[in-house]
PyMOL Python script that loads the backbone (N, CA, C, O; Angstrom):
from pymol import cmd

cmd.read_pdbstr("""\
ATOM      1  N   UNK A   1      -6.424 -13.195  44.750  1.00  0.00           N
ATOM      2  CA  UNK A   1      -5.618 -12.089  45.228  1.00  0.00           C
ATOM      3  C   UNK A   1      -6.050 -11.749  46.648  1.00  0.00           C
ATOM      4  O   UNK A   1      -7.244 -11.654  46.932  1.00  0.00           O
ATOM      5  N   UNK A   2      -5.094 -11.570  47.525  1.00  0.00           N
ATOM      6  CA  UNK A   2      -5.372 -11.233  48.909  1.00  0.00           C
ATOM      7  C   UNK A   2      -5.718  -9.761  49.004  1.00  0.00           C
ATOM      8  O   UNK A   2      -4.983  -8.907  48.509  1.00  0.00           O
ATOM      9  N   UNK A   3      -6.841  -9.469  49.643  1.00  0.00           N
ATOM     10  CA  UNK A   3      -7.188  -8.076  49.900  1.00  0.00           C
ATOM     11  C   UNK A   3      -6.245  -7.598  50.997  1.00  0.00           C
ATOM     12  O   UNK A   3      -6.064  -8.284  52.003  1.00  0.00           O
ATOM     13  N   UNK A   4      -5.654  -6.444  50.811  1.00  0.00           N
ATOM     14  CA  UNK A   4      -4.650  -5.956  51.746  1.00  0.00           C
ATOM     15  C   UNK A   4      -4.986  -4.571  52.264  1.00  0.00           C
ATOM     16  O   UNK A   4      -5.678  -3.787  51.615  1.00  0.00           O
ATOM     17  N   UNK A   5      -4.481  -4.299  53.439  1.00  0.00           N
ATOM     18  CA  UNK A   5      -4.593  -2.971  54.033  1.00  0.00           C
ATOM     19  C   UNK A   5      -3.171  -2.461  54.216  1.00  0.00           C
ATOM     20  O   UNK A   5      -2.333  -3.160  54.786  1.00  0.00           O
ATOM     21  N   UNK A   6      -2.894  -1.270  53.750  1.00  0.00           N
ATOM     22  CA  UNK A   6      -1.553  -0.699  53.867  1.00  0.00           C
ATOM     23  C   UNK A   6      -1.537   0.268  55.040  1.00  0.00           C
ATOM     24  O   UNK A   6      -2.336   1.202  55.119  1.00  0.00           O
ATOM     25  N   UNK A   7      -0.604   0.014  55.948  1.00  0.00           N
ATOM     26  CA  UNK A   7      -0.452   0.855  57.127  1.00  0.00           C
ATOM     27  C   UNK A   7       0.552   1.947  56.787  1.00  0.00           C
ATOM     28  O   UNK A   7       1.617   1.651  56.244  1.00  0.00           O
ATOM     29  N   UNK A   8       0.233   3.221  57.098  1.00  0.00           N
ATOM     30  CA  UNK A   8       1.144   4.317  56.769  1.00  0.00           C
ATOM     31  C   UNK A   8       2.516   4.150  57.425  1.00  0.00           C
ATOM     32  O   UNK A   8       2.654   3.488  58.453  1.00  0.00           O
ATOM     33  N   UNK A   9       3.499   4.751  56.820  1.00  0.00           N
ATOM     34  CA  UNK A   9       4.864   4.678  57.335  1.00  0.00           C
ATOM     35  C   UNK A   9       4.965   5.347  58.701  1.00  0.00           C
ATOM     36  O   UNK A   9       4.316   6.359  58.966  1.00  0.00           O
ATOM     37  N   UNK A  10       5.781   4.768  59.550  1.00  0.00           N
ATOM     38  CA  UNK A  10       6.096   5.369  60.844  1.00  0.00           C
ATOM     39  C   UNK A  10       7.610   5.549  60.891  1.00  0.00           C
ATOM     40  O   UNK A  10       8.310   5.179  59.949  1.00  0.00           O
ATOM     41  N   UNK A  11       8.109   6.109  61.971  1.00  0.00           N
ATOM     42  CA  UNK A  11       9.547   6.327  62.079  1.00  0.00           C
ATOM     43  C   UNK A  11      10.316   5.008  62.080  1.00  0.00           C
ATOM     44  O   UNK A  11      11.403   4.922  61.508  1.00  0.00           O
ATOM     45  N   UNK A  12       9.753   3.976  62.723  1.00  0.00           N
ATOM     46  CA  UNK A  12      10.466   2.711  62.846  1.00  0.00           C
ATOM     47  C   UNK A  12      10.230   1.773  61.665  1.00  0.00           C
ATOM     48  O   UNK A  12      11.108   0.983  61.320  1.00  0.00           O
ATOM     49  N   UNK A  13       9.061   1.852  61.047  1.00  0.00           N
ATOM     50  CA  UNK A  13       8.731   0.928  59.965  1.00  0.00           C
ATOM     51  C   UNK A  13       8.459   1.707  58.685  1.00  0.00           C
ATOM     52  O   UNK A  13       7.894   2.799  58.729  1.00  0.00           O
ATOM     53  N   UNK A  14       8.851   1.163  57.570  1.00  0.00           N
ATOM     54  CA  UNK A  14       8.659   1.835  56.289  1.00  0.00           C
ATOM     55  C   UNK A  14       7.218   1.755  55.817  1.00  0.00           C
ATOM     56  O   UNK A  14       6.698   2.725  55.267  1.00  0.00           O
ATOM     57  N   UNK A  15       6.582   0.656  56.015  1.00  0.00           N
ATOM     58  CA  UNK A  15       5.219   0.428  55.548  1.00  0.00           C
ATOM     59  C   UNK A  15       4.919  -1.050  55.692  1.00  0.00           C
ATOM     60  O   UNK A  15       5.766  -1.893  55.397  1.00  0.00           O
ATOM     61  N   UNK A  16       3.749  -1.357  56.133  1.00  0.00           N
ATOM     62  CA  UNK A  16       3.395  -2.742  56.387  1.00  0.00           C
ATOM     63  C   UNK A  16       2.136  -3.066  55.600  1.00  0.00           C
ATOM     64  O   UNK A  16       1.161  -2.315  55.644  1.00  0.00           O
ATOM     65  N   UNK A  17       2.154  -4.174  54.884  1.00  0.00           N
ATOM     66  CA  UNK A  17       0.976  -4.631  54.161  1.00  0.00           C
ATOM     67  C   UNK A  17       0.350  -5.747  54.988  1.00  0.00           C
ATOM     68  O   UNK A  17       0.991  -6.757  55.275  1.00  0.00           O
ATOM     69  N   UNK A  18      -0.907  -5.552  55.366  1.00  0.00           N
ATOM     70  CA  UNK A  18      -1.597  -6.521  56.207  1.00  0.00           C
ATOM     71  C   UNK A  18      -2.770  -7.142  55.457  1.00  0.00           C
ATOM     72  O   UNK A  18      -3.428  -6.461  54.671  1.00  0.00           O
ATOM     73  N   UNK A  19      -3.041  -8.429  55.687  1.00  0.00           N
ATOM     74  CA  UNK A  19      -4.154  -9.086  55.011  1.00  0.00           C
ATOM     75  C   UNK A  19      -5.494  -8.663  55.600  1.00  0.00           C
ATOM     76  O   UNK A  19      -5.580  -8.309  56.776  1.00  0.00           O
ATOM     77  N   UNK A  20      -6.533  -8.702  54.778  1.00  0.00           N
ATOM     78  CA  UNK A  20      -7.897  -8.402  55.216  1.00  0.00           C
ATOM     79  C   UNK A  20      -8.727  -9.663  54.987  1.00  0.00           C
ATOM     80  O   UNK A  20      -8.729 -10.226  53.893  1.00  0.00           O
ATOM     81  N   UNK A  21      -9.425 -10.094  56.022  1.00  0.00           N
ATOM     82  CA  UNK A  21     -10.222 -11.318  55.959  1.00  0.00           C
ATOM     83  C   UNK A  21     -11.373 -11.177  54.960  1.00  0.00           C
ATOM     84  O   UNK A  21     -12.050 -10.149  54.921  1.00  0.00           O
ATOM     85  N   UNK A  22     -11.584 -12.210  54.163  1.00  0.00           N
ATOM     86  CA  UNK A  22     -12.659 -12.239  53.179  1.00  0.00           C
ATOM     87  C   UNK A  22     -14.036 -12.191  53.846  1.00  0.00           C
ATOM     88  O   UNK A  22     -14.973 -11.627  53.280  1.00  0.00           O
ATOM     89  N   UNK A  23     -14.168 -12.771  55.030  1.00  0.00           N
ATOM     90  CA  UNK A  23     -15.457 -12.863  55.709  1.00  0.00           C
ATOM     91  C   UNK A  23     -15.770 -11.595  56.509  1.00  0.00           C
ATOM     92  O   UNK A  23     -16.767 -10.923  56.245  1.00  0.00           O
ATOM     93  N   UNK A  24     -14.916 -11.270  57.488  1.00  0.00           N
ATOM     94  CA  UNK A  24     -15.216 -10.150  58.401  1.00  0.00           C
ATOM     95  C   UNK A  24     -14.622  -8.821  57.936  1.00  0.00           C
ATOM     96  O   UNK A  24     -14.941  -7.770  58.491  1.00  0.00           O
ATOM     97  N   UNK A  25     -13.760  -8.865  56.922  1.00  0.00           N
ATOM     98  CA  UNK A  25     -13.111  -7.677  56.363  1.00  0.00           C
ATOM     99  C   UNK A  25     -12.282  -6.907  57.392  1.00  0.00           C
ATOM    100  O   UNK A  25     -12.169  -5.683  57.330  1.00  0.00           O
ATOM    101  N   UNK A  26     -11.706  -7.652  58.338  1.00  0.00           N
ATOM    102  CA  UNK A  26     -10.839  -7.079  59.359  1.00  0.00           C
ATOM    103  C   UNK A  26      -9.430  -7.642  59.195  1.00  0.00           C
ATOM    104  O   UNK A  26      -9.231  -8.668  58.544  1.00  0.00           O
ATOM    105  N   UNK A  27      -8.464  -6.962  59.791  1.00  0.00           N
ATOM    106  CA  UNK A  27      -7.094  -7.445  59.825  1.00  0.00           C
ATOM    107  C   UNK A  27      -6.840  -8.036  61.203  1.00  0.00           C
ATOM    108  O   UNK A  27      -7.020  -7.344  62.205  1.00  0.00           O
ATOM    109  N   UNK A  28      -6.421  -9.309  61.281  1.00  0.00           N
ATOM    110  CA  UNK A  28      -6.158  -9.896  62.590  1.00  0.00           C
ATOM    111  C   UNK A  28      -4.927  -9.267  63.235  1.00  0.00           C
ATOM    112  O   UNK A  28      -4.028  -8.804  62.533  1.00  0.00           O
ATOM    113  N   UNK A  29      -4.882  -9.247  64.573  1.00  0.00           N
ATOM    114  CA  UNK A  29      -3.741  -8.644  65.271  1.00  0.00           C
ATOM    115  C   UNK A  29      -2.397  -9.267  64.884  1.00  0.00           C
ATOM    116  O   UNK A  29      -1.371  -8.586  64.902  1.00  0.00           O
ATOM    117  N   UNK A  30      -2.397 -10.555  64.534  1.00  0.00           N
ATOM    118  CA  UNK A  30      -1.155 -11.242  64.177  1.00  0.00           C
ATOM    119  C   UNK A  30      -0.804 -11.114  62.701  1.00  0.00           C
ATOM    120  O   UNK A  30       0.162 -11.720  62.238  1.00  0.00           O
ATOM    121  N   UNK A  31      -1.585 -10.327  61.957  1.00  0.00           N
ATOM    122  CA  UNK A  31      -1.323 -10.172  60.526  1.00  0.00           C
ATOM    123  C   UNK A  31      -1.521 -11.478  59.787  1.00  0.00           C
ATOM    124  O   UNK A  31      -2.469 -12.210  60.072  1.00  0.00           O
ATOM    125  N   UNK A  32      -0.650 -11.783  58.847  1.00  0.00           N
ATOM    126  CA  UNK A  32      -0.783 -12.983  58.019  1.00  0.00           C
ATOM    127  C   UNK A  32      -0.713 -14.255  58.857  1.00  0.00           C
ATOM    128  O   UNK A  32      -1.265 -15.279  58.456  1.00  0.00           O
ATOM    129  N   UNK A  33      -0.050 -14.216  60.011  1.00  0.00           N
ATOM    130  CA  UNK A  33       0.046 -15.388  60.887  1.00  0.00           C
ATOM    131  C   UNK A  33      -1.277 -15.671  61.600  1.00  0.00           C
ATOM    132  O   UNK A  33      -1.433 -16.725  62.217  1.00  0.00           O
ATOM    133  N   UNK A  34      -2.228 -14.744  61.520  1.00  0.00           N
ATOM    134  CA  UNK A  34      -3.507 -14.895  62.206  1.00  0.00           C
ATOM    135  C   UNK A  34      -4.595 -15.503  61.348  1.00  0.00           C
ATOM    136  O   UNK A  34      -5.779 -15.267  61.590  1.00  0.00           O
ATOM    137  N   UNK A  35      -4.212 -16.285  60.343  1.00  0.00           N
ATOM    138  CA  UNK A  35      -5.219 -16.900  59.487  1.00  0.00           C
ATOM    139  C   UNK A  35      -4.599 -17.792  58.436  1.00  0.00           C
ATOM    140  O   UNK A  35      -3.441 -18.195  58.549  1.00  0.00           O
ATOM    141  N   UNK A  36      -5.387 -18.102  57.399  1.00  0.00           N
ATOM    142  CA  UNK A  36      -4.922 -18.981  56.333  1.00  0.00           C
ATOM    143  C   UNK A  36      -5.256 -18.381  54.970  1.00  0.00           C
ATOM    144  O   UNK A  36      -6.164 -17.560  54.840  1.00  0.00           O
ATOM    145  N   UNK A  37      -4.510 -18.804  53.966  1.00  0.00           N
ATOM    146  CA  UNK A  37      -4.799 -18.436  52.583  1.00  0.00           C
ATOM    147  C   UNK A  37      -5.463 -19.626  51.902  1.00  0.00           C
ATOM    148  O   UNK A  37      -4.959 -20.748  51.961  1.00  0.00           O
ATOM    149  N   UNK A  38      -6.591 -19.374  51.258  1.00  0.00           N
ATOM    150  CA  UNK A  38      -7.300 -20.398  50.494  1.00  0.00           C
ATOM    151  C   UNK A  38      -7.470 -19.850  49.087  1.00  0.00           C
ATOM    152  O   UNK A  38      -8.180 -18.865  48.882  1.00  0.00           O
ATOM    153  N   UNK A  39      -6.831 -20.474  48.134  1.00  0.00           N
ATOM    154  CA  UNK A  39      -6.890 -20.030  46.733  1.00  0.00           C
ATOM    155  C   UNK A  39      -6.602 -18.535  46.590  1.00  0.00           C
ATOM    156  O   UNK A  39      -7.255 -17.837  45.815  1.00  0.00           O
ATOM    157  N   UNK A  40      -5.619 -18.061  47.347  1.00  0.00           N
ATOM    158  CA  UNK A  40      -5.218 -16.664  47.256  1.00  0.00           C
ATOM    159  C   UNK A  40      -6.087 -15.700  48.037  1.00  0.00           C
ATOM    160  O   UNK A  40      -5.871 -14.490  47.976  1.00  0.00           O
ATOM    161  N   UNK A  41      -7.063 -16.209  48.769  1.00  0.00           N
ATOM    162  CA  UNK A  41      -7.924 -15.360  49.606  1.00  0.00           C
ATOM    163  C   UNK A  41      -7.602 -15.634  51.070  1.00  0.00           C
ATOM    164  O   UNK A  41      -7.346 -16.778  51.444  1.00  0.00           O
ATOM    165  N   UNK A  42      -7.612 -14.595  51.901  1.00  0.00           N
ATOM    166  CA  UNK A  42      -7.249 -14.713  53.310  1.00  0.00           C
ATOM    167  C   UNK A  42      -8.479 -14.892  54.188  1.00  0.00           C
ATOM    168  O   UNK A  42      -9.470 -14.177  54.037  1.00  0.00           O
ATOM    169  N   UNK A  43      -8.408 -15.855  55.109  1.00  0.00           N
ATOM    170  CA  UNK A  43      -9.437 -16.052  56.133  1.00  0.00           C
ATOM    171  C   UNK A  43      -8.755 -15.952  57.488  1.00  0.00           C
ATOM    172  O   UNK A  43      -7.775 -16.653  57.740  1.00  0.00           O
ATOM    173  N   UNK A  44      -9.266 -15.082  58.370  1.00  0.00           N
ATOM    174  CA  UNK A  44      -8.680 -14.979  59.705  1.00  0.00           C
ATOM    175  C   UNK A  44      -9.062 -16.229  60.507  1.00  0.00           C
ATOM    176  O   UNK A  44     -10.025 -16.919  60.172  1.00  0.00           O
ATOM    177  N   UNK A  45      -8.309 -16.509  61.553  1.00  0.00           N
ATOM    178  CA  UNK A  45      -8.532 -17.706  62.362  1.00  0.00           C
ATOM    179  C   UNK A  45      -9.922 -17.711  62.990  1.00  0.00           C
ATOM    180  O   UNK A  45     -10.540 -18.770  63.108  1.00  0.00           O
ATOM    181  N   UNK A  46     -10.420 -16.548  63.393  1.00  0.00           N
ATOM    182  CA  UNK A  46     -11.747 -16.480  64.017  1.00  0.00           C
ATOM    183  C   UNK A  46     -12.842 -16.866  63.027  1.00  0.00           C
ATOM    184  O   UNK A  46     -13.765 -17.600  63.381  1.00  0.00           O
ATOM    185  N   UNK A  47     -12.750 -16.385  61.805  1.00  0.00           N
ATOM    186  CA  UNK A  47     -13.757 -16.728  60.786  1.00  0.00           C
ATOM    187  C   UNK A  47     -13.614 -18.173  60.337  1.00  0.00           C
ATOM    188  O   UNK A  47     -14.611 -18.844  60.069  1.00  0.00           O
ATOM    189  N   UNK A  48     -12.391 -18.650  60.256  1.00  0.00           N
ATOM    190  CA  UNK A  48     -12.170 -20.060  59.924  1.00  0.00           C
ATOM    191  C   UNK A  48     -12.861 -20.940  60.963  1.00  0.00           C
ATOM    192  O   UNK A  48     -13.537 -21.909  60.616  1.00  0.00           O
ATOM    193  N   UNK A  49     -12.688 -20.598  62.227  1.00  0.00           N
ATOM    194  CA  UNK A  49     -13.318 -21.349  63.314  1.00  0.00           C
ATOM    195  C   UNK A  49     -14.845 -21.269  63.222  1.00  0.00           C
ATOM    196  O   UNK A  49     -15.538 -22.264  63.435  1.00  0.00           O
ATOM    197  N   UNK A  50     -15.360 -20.085  62.906  1.00  0.00           N
ATOM    198  CA  UNK A  50     -16.803 -19.913  62.769  1.00  0.00           C
ATOM    199  C   UNK A  50     -17.350 -20.768  61.618  1.00  0.00           C
ATOM    200  O   UNK A  50     -18.412 -21.375  61.749  1.00  0.00           O
ATOM    201  N   UNK A  51     -16.636 -20.814  60.506  1.00  0.00           N
ATOM    202  CA  UNK A  51     -17.062 -21.631  59.366  1.00  0.00           C
ATOM    203  C   UNK A  51     -17.104 -23.110  59.760  1.00  0.00           C
ATOM    204  O   UNK A  51     -18.058 -23.820  59.442  1.00  0.00           O
ATOM    205  N   UNK A  52     -16.076 -23.556  60.445  1.00  0.00           N
ATOM    206  CA  UNK A  52     -15.981 -24.963  60.836  1.00  0.00           C
ATOM    207  C   UNK A  52     -17.098 -25.362  61.798  1.00  0.00           C
ATOM    208  O   UNK A  52     -17.605 -26.482  61.721  1.00  0.00           O
ATOM    209  N   UNK A  53     -17.487 -24.466  62.701  1.00  0.00           N
ATOM    210  CA  UNK A  53     -18.450 -24.816  63.742  1.00  0.00           C
ATOM    211  C   UNK A  53     -19.888 -24.370  63.479  1.00  0.00           C
ATOM    212  O   UNK A  53     -20.763 -24.643  64.302  1.00  0.00           O
ATOM    213  N   UNK A  54     -20.158 -23.704  62.375  1.00  0.00           N
ATOM    214  CA  UNK A  54     -21.520 -23.252  62.077  1.00  0.00           C
ATOM    215  C   UNK A  54     -22.325 -24.404  61.487  1.00  0.00           C
ATOM    216  O   UNK A  54     -21.884 -25.076  60.555  1.00  0.00           O
ATOM    217  N   UNK A  55     -23.499 -24.615  62.041  1.00  0.00           N
ATOM    218  CA  UNK A  55     -24.389 -25.680  61.552  1.00  0.00           C
ATOM    219  C   UNK A  55     -25.259 -25.143  60.421  1.00  0.00           C
ATOM    220  O   UNK A  55     -25.471 -23.936  60.304  1.00  0.00           O
ATOM    221  N   UNK A  56     -25.757 -26.053  59.593  1.00  0.00           N
ATOM    222  CA  UNK A  56     -26.555 -25.676  58.426  1.00  0.00           C
ATOM    223  C   UNK A  56     -27.760 -24.828  58.815  1.00  0.00           C
ATOM    224  O   UNK A  56     -28.086 -23.893  58.084  1.00  0.00           O
ATOM    225  N   UNK A  57     -28.426 -25.100  59.907  1.00  0.00           N
ATOM    226  CA  UNK A  57     -29.617 -24.357  60.308  1.00  0.00           C
ATOM    227  C   UNK A  57     -29.336 -23.024  60.985  1.00  0.00           C
ATOM    228  O   UNK A  57     -30.268 -22.265  61.254  1.00  0.00           O
ATOM    229  N   UNK A  58     -28.081 -22.723  61.266  1.00  0.00           N
ATOM    230  CA  UNK A  58     -27.707 -21.489  61.961  1.00  0.00           C
ATOM    231  C   UNK A  58     -28.015 -20.272  61.091  1.00  0.00           C
ATOM    232  O   UNK A  58     -27.942 -20.344  59.864  1.00  0.00           O
ATOM    233  N   UNK A  59     -28.359 -19.161  61.730  1.00  0.00           N
ATOM    234  CA  UNK A  59     -28.719 -17.937  60.994  1.00  0.00           C
ATOM    235  C   UNK A  59     -27.543 -17.368  60.189  1.00  0.00           C
ATOM    236  O   UNK A  59     -27.769 -16.705  59.177  1.00  0.00           O
ATOM    237  N   UNK A  60     -26.309 -17.607  60.606  1.00  0.00           N
ATOM    238  CA  UNK A  60     -25.132 -17.087  59.897  1.00  0.00           C
ATOM    239  C   UNK A  60     -24.693 -17.990  58.738  1.00  0.00           C
ATOM    240  O   UNK A  60     -23.846 -17.595  57.936  1.00  0.00           O
ATOM    241  N   UNK A  61     -25.255 -19.180  58.644  1.00  0.00           N
ATOM    242  CA  UNK A  61     -24.817 -20.152  57.642  1.00  0.00           C
ATOM    243  C   UNK A  61     -24.883 -19.592  56.220  1.00  0.00           C
ATOM    244  O   UNK A  61     -23.908 -19.698  55.475  1.00  0.00           O
ATOM    245  N   UNK A  62     -25.994 -19.010  55.838  1.00  0.00           N
ATOM    246  CA  UNK A  62     -26.149 -18.483  54.470  1.00  0.00           C
ATOM    247  C   UNK A  62     -25.135 -17.379  54.177  1.00  0.00           C
ATOM    248  O   UNK A  62     -24.554 -17.329  53.092  1.00  0.00           O
ATOM    249  N   UNK A  63     -24.930 -16.499  55.152  1.00  0.00           N
ATOM    250  CA  UNK A  63     -23.957 -15.415  54.987  1.00  0.00           C
ATOM    251  C   UNK A  63     -22.555 -15.986  54.759  1.00  0.00           C
ATOM    252  O   UNK A  63     -21.852 -15.575  53.835  1.00  0.00           O
ATOM    253  N   UNK A  64     -22.161 -16.929  55.603  1.00  0.00           N
ATOM    254  CA  UNK A  64     -20.837 -17.530  55.467  1.00  0.00           C
ATOM    255  C   UNK A  64     -20.707 -18.280  54.146  1.00  0.00           C
ATOM    256  O   UNK A  64     -19.672 -18.204  53.484  1.00  0.00           O
ATOM    257  N   UNK A  65     -21.748 -18.998  53.768  1.00  0.00           N
ATOM    258  CA  UNK A  65     -21.735 -19.759  52.514  1.00  0.00           C
ATOM    259  C   UNK A  65     -21.529 -18.824  51.319  1.00  0.00           C
ATOM    260  O   UNK A  65     -20.742 -19.122  50.421  1.00  0.00           O
ATOM    261  N   UNK A  66     -22.237 -17.697  51.314  1.00  0.00           N
ATOM    262  CA  UNK A  66     -22.099 -16.739  50.210  1.00  0.00           C
ATOM    263  C   UNK A  66     -20.691 -16.148  50.146  1.00  0.00           C
ATOM    264  O   UNK A  66     -20.146 -15.954  49.059  1.00  0.00           O
ATOM    265  N   UNK A  67     -20.104 -15.863  51.302  1.00  0.00           N
ATOM    266  CA  UNK A  67     -18.741 -15.319  51.331  1.00  0.00           C
ATOM    267  C   UNK A  67     -17.728 -16.353  50.840  1.00  0.00           C
ATOM    268  O   UNK A  67     -16.815 -16.025  50.082  1.00  0.00           O
ATOM    269  N   UNK A  68     -17.896 -17.604  51.278  1.00  0.00           N
ATOM    270  CA  UNK A  68     -16.970 -18.662  50.878  1.00  0.00           C
ATOM    271  C   UNK A  68     -17.083 -18.946  49.380  1.00  0.00           C
ATOM    272  O   UNK A  68     -16.090 -19.304  48.747  1.00  0.00           O
ATOM    273  N   UNK A  69     -18.259 -18.794  48.812  1.00  0.00           N
ATOM    274  CA  UNK A  69     -18.445 -18.992  47.366  1.00  0.00           C
ATOM    275  C   UNK A  69     -17.541 -18.064  46.562  1.00  0.00           C
ATOM    276  O   UNK A  69     -17.132 -18.406  45.453  1.00  0.00           O
ATOM    277  N   UNK A  70     -17.228 -16.898  47.111  1.00  0.00           N
ATOM    278  CA  UNK A  70     -16.355 -15.948  46.415  1.00  0.00           C
ATOM    279  C   UNK A  70     -14.953 -16.519  46.224  1.00  0.00           C
ATOM    280  O   UNK A  70     -14.263 -16.174  45.265  1.00  0.00           O
ATOM    281  N   UNK A  71     -14.534 -17.390  47.135  1.00  0.00           N
ATOM    282  CA  UNK A  71     -13.227 -18.035  46.989  1.00  0.00           C
ATOM    283  C   UNK A  71     -13.244 -18.925  45.754  1.00  0.00           C
ATOM    284  O   UNK A  71     -12.347 -18.855  44.914  1.00  0.00           O
ATOM    285  N   UNK A  72     -14.266 -19.758  45.651  1.00  0.00           N
ATOM    286  CA  UNK A  72     -14.319 -20.751  44.575  1.00  0.00           C
ATOM    287  C   UNK A  72     -14.672 -20.119  43.231  1.00  0.00           C
ATOM    288  O   UNK A  72     -14.353 -20.689  42.188  1.00  0.00           O
ATOM    289  N   UNK A  73     -15.311 -18.975  43.232  1.00  0.00           N
ATOM    290  CA  UNK A  73     -15.638 -18.298  41.976  1.00  0.00           C
ATOM    291  C   UNK A  73     -14.363 -17.906  41.230  1.00  0.00           C
ATOM    292  O   UNK A  73     -14.349 -17.878  40.000  1.00  0.00           O
ATOM    293  N   UNK A  74     -13.310 -17.611  41.957  1.00  0.00           N
ATOM    294  CA  UNK A  74     -12.029 -17.237  41.349  1.00  0.00           C
ATOM    295  C   UNK A  74     -11.307 -18.429  40.751  1.00  0.00           C
ATOM    296  O   UNK A  74     -10.535 -18.274  39.804  1.00  0.00           O
ATOM    297  N   UNK A  75     -11.549 -19.623  41.293  1.00  0.00           N
ATOM    298  CA  UNK A  75     -10.811 -20.811  40.887  1.00  0.00           C
ATOM    299  C   UNK A  75     -11.189 -21.257  39.482  1.00  0.00           C
ATOM    300  O   UNK A  75     -10.341 -21.771  38.753  1.00  0.00           O
ATOM    301  N   UNK A  76     -12.439 -21.071  39.089  1.00  0.00           N
ATOM    302  CA  UNK A  76     -12.939 -21.550  37.794  1.00  0.00           C
ATOM    303  C   UNK A  76     -12.204 -20.987  36.621  1.00  0.00           C
ATOM    304  O   UNK A  76     -12.526 -21.310  35.478  1.00  0.00           O
TER     305      UNK A  76
END
""", "prot")
cmd.dss("prot")
cmd.show_as("cartoon", "prot")
cmd.util.cbc("prot")
cmd.orient("prot")
């Protein structure tokens, strides 16, 4: 299930549901177009790029690995 953030109604828009990234817990400026869905979980493009380019010895590796495990825990 995609974690979502609901934006309050404005005069021009009724209500907008925006995705929240599993890793950084932020909503990208482009909304759903600013990332990918993996097994029903949303990853923003910035975090996707960080996952792809992080080396095993990097200090953020364990943090990213633990967050990504949450995706696969749902699949079982």
